[in-house]
N, C-alpha and C positions, 0 to 999 in steps of 0.2 A: 340214309342213317338215318332214325327220329330225333330232331331235339327235346332235349329235356330242357324246358324254362327253369329259370334259378328261381331258387323258394324265394317267398318274400320273410319268411318267421320257419325257424324253426321248430316242429313241431313237440311240446312235450303231454307227454299222457302222465300226472299229478293230482290225486286224490288222499285226501285228509284223512278217510279211511286208510290208507295204506301206514298208517303211521303209530307206532305204539310203544311205552316204556318196556324193554325184554326182561329188562331187570338184570342184565349182562355184561361181561367186557365188551363182546361187541357191541358198537353205536347200530346197527347197520338199521335195526328196526323201525329207531327214531330218526335216520338221519334224512329220509327224504323232505320231512320240514326243513332244513335246514341246509339244505342243497340247493330247492330251489328259491329259498332265500337270498343266498349268495348269490344266485345265476340272474335273478331281479335285478339287483344292485350292478350287473354287468352294463345293466343296459342296452345290449343285444336284442333283437328283432327274435320273441319267443313266442311261440304260440298257442295258449295251455288250454289243452282239447278234452273234451269229456268223453267216458267209456263203463264199460260195465264191468263186475267182477264176474271172473268167469264162478261157472255150478260145480258142482261136484265131480259131477262126470267126467267134464274138460279135465281137471285136477287128476281124476280117474286114470286118464288114457296114460299118462306118466307113473303113474303110481297102482297100487293095491288099493281098491276101495274101501278094506276096511281099516289102511290106513289113515288115508283121507278123511274117513269120519272118525277116525278118532282123533287126532289132530283137531279136525274142525267141532268137536265137540266135549270137548277137554281133556281125553281120555288119557291120549298117548301125546307123551312128552314130545316137543320140537326141535328144534333144532337149537335151540338155546337153553334146552336140558330142563323148561319147563312146564306147566301147561296150563299156563295163564291165556285164559279167554280173548285178550284185550289184543295178543298178538294172534291167535287162533284165526280173529277174526279180520285180522291184514290178509290174509292169504290170499285169498278169492282175487283180496282185490291190486295185489302185486304181481301174479303170477297175470292178473286182466293185464295190467300195462305192458307189460313185457308183447301179448298179443297183440292189443292194442297199436304197439307204434311198432310192428311188425307190418300189421296191416299195410296203417299209413306208409310209411315206408315202401312197400309194396305198388301203394298208389301214388306216391307221388315221384316213383323212380330214384327217392337221392335218400331221404336221412328222415328218424325219428327217434325220441330218447322214452326211456321210460327209466325217471331218476330209483330205482331202485337196485337193492343187493338180497341174496343168502339163498342163490341155487344152484351151485356146483357142486357141494358137498353132497346133496339129498339123492337117496341112492331109493331105490323102484321101492323097499317095502317100508325103510327106517330114516328117519332124519341124523345129520352129524352136522359137524363143523360149521357151526351157526345155520344150517340151511335146511329149511320144514321140506319145501315142495320145491322141484327143478322146475322152474317156470321158462328156463331154455328149454328144456325137452316139452313141458307145457303147449308151450306159445309153436313149439313143431311141429307140436304132433294135429293140434287144434288143424292149424292151417294147411296140412296135408289131406284132412277127414274134409276141412272145407271144398278142397280140392283148388286152394288158392296159388298151390304152389307143388311142387314134384321133387324140389331137392333144397336141404335149407342148409346155410353153413353155421357152423356156431366158432366163433373165432373168440377166444377162453385166455381172456392175459394177464387173468389174475396172476399173485405171486407164486402160487398153491397149484398143484395139479387137482385137474376136473375129472378125478375120480367116480363120484355119483354121476355128474354125465355120461364119463367112459361105460358107466355098470349097465345104467339105463339103455342105451345101444346094444350091447352087448347083449345084455337079456332081451331085450324085447325084438332082434332081430333088425334094427334099423338100419346099419351101416348104408344098405342103399340108396335110403334118402334123405340122411343127416350124417354133414361132411362135420368134422370137431376134430380142430387143432387146439391142445393146449398145453399153453408156452410153460407152465410150471413143469412139466414132464421132461423135458430137457433144459430148458434155463433156469438160472439163483445166483449165479456168483458176479458180482462186482465185473470181474476179468470178460466174463462172458457178454456185456451189454453191449459193447459195440457190434459183435458178431451177430447178438440177435437183431439190431438195425439193421447190419448189410443183407441180411434172410431176411427179415420181415415183409421187403417188397413182393417174395415171389413167393411167401406162406400165403398174402391175401389172395395175390393172384390165382394161387391154387382156386379159388373157391369160385371161378370164372365158371361156369356152368349151372352154378345155386341160385336159385330165385331172390334171395335174399342172406342177409349176412345175420346172425345177432353176433353183438359185437361184445364182452364184457371187458369196460376200461378198468380194470383194476386198480384203486391208489395205494397196497401195499407190498408192489414190488421196489417202493420207495427207497433210499438207502439208511432212512432214519424212522423208517417204522420197525415196531419191535418185533411183527411178524415175518419181515419181509427184508430187505437192503440188500438189495443188486442194482438199481438205476439212482440217477439222479432226475431234480426236477425238469433239466433241461431235457433227458434223455424221454423220459416218461412222455414229456411233448413231441417229440419227434418219432415218437412212436405212435400216439393218435393221429398225428398228422400223417403219416406212412399210410394208416389205415386207411382215411378216408381219401386220400388222394388216391391213392392205387383204386380204391373200390369205385369211385366216383371213374378213375381210367376204362376198367372194364367194367363199365355197367352195372354192376351189380347193387342192388340198394343197402342197407344199412342199416340198421335197431339196436343202436345202445343201451347198456345200463353200467352203474356204477357195478363196484365189484372189492371188498376190500379193502384198509385203512383203517387203524389202529391208534395212529400219532395222536398224543393228546398237547396242548400247547398249556405255558404254566397256570390257568384256571382251570385245568380240567375240559377244556374245551376241545372241538376236534377242528380248531378253523387248518391247521396242517393239512388234514385231512381234504376238506372242502376247498384249499387252496389246487390239491389237481385234480381234483374236478371241476372246478372254475376251468382248466387249463384246457383238459376235455372239451371245455363245451366253447369254447374259444376257437381252439382245434375244430371242429364241425361247423362254428359258421364260418371261418375262415377256405373253407374250403365250399360249403353249397349256399350260401345265402350272400358270397361277392356277384358284385353285376356282372355276372358275368355268364354267358351259356354254353353248353357244353354237347357234344353230339354223345347221344345213350345206345 
């Protein structure tokens, strides 16, 4: 068994160019900056890594080229229902961060993070549900094309069904190379939370045989979320711990990102959402940064 050395820091792929004001109910386009500042305050060992935006051709591995060009040139509506160039300019960076995090997780054999959202409702030829380009599929397709991997796992723990991801997999015939589990398809009621946590270890273990897991650590399943409502803060933290611990046990690296989260505090800010994302980072560090080695 090859020993995987413990990480000195969690790799985080953040660039200010992935941030925009989408003029939307969803805070996802502006959230990366706030999330990163919130993580820095934890004083955990984090390594902020540079990366490159993806070219149009890479984005078109999941979407039609006409859709990609239309969005990036401000002619086609993005997932927020507008054609703002400020949003369009972030999109090569958000998918680029997901791809870069996946590459780093493959390299260190443990974990990396892309603090980005807005992927899983995006379909092959149009945007939907605050999602423009499906960075999960884009990252997977680029890794497959580069022959870095032969099979990619996507574990989507957002509140909502990852219908865009599923549609692209079907449309492009990707089921042999991409394994997709979307929790929102089968779970979504408070009475199901404990059952979900009992079944989650087996869900994660089913990704054995994949080269990497792309994990959407959604904040919107929280019981107080206006678009969610089925898991407590403690249950969400347990969800993340299970994902990271089981992935580490089966030796499949994890590249995780953000998803969902629509709560507001009394001042109109997103502190309740940031608190959930902090706990995910703490869960990640608790598994991968402890002064421990493991067999991989």
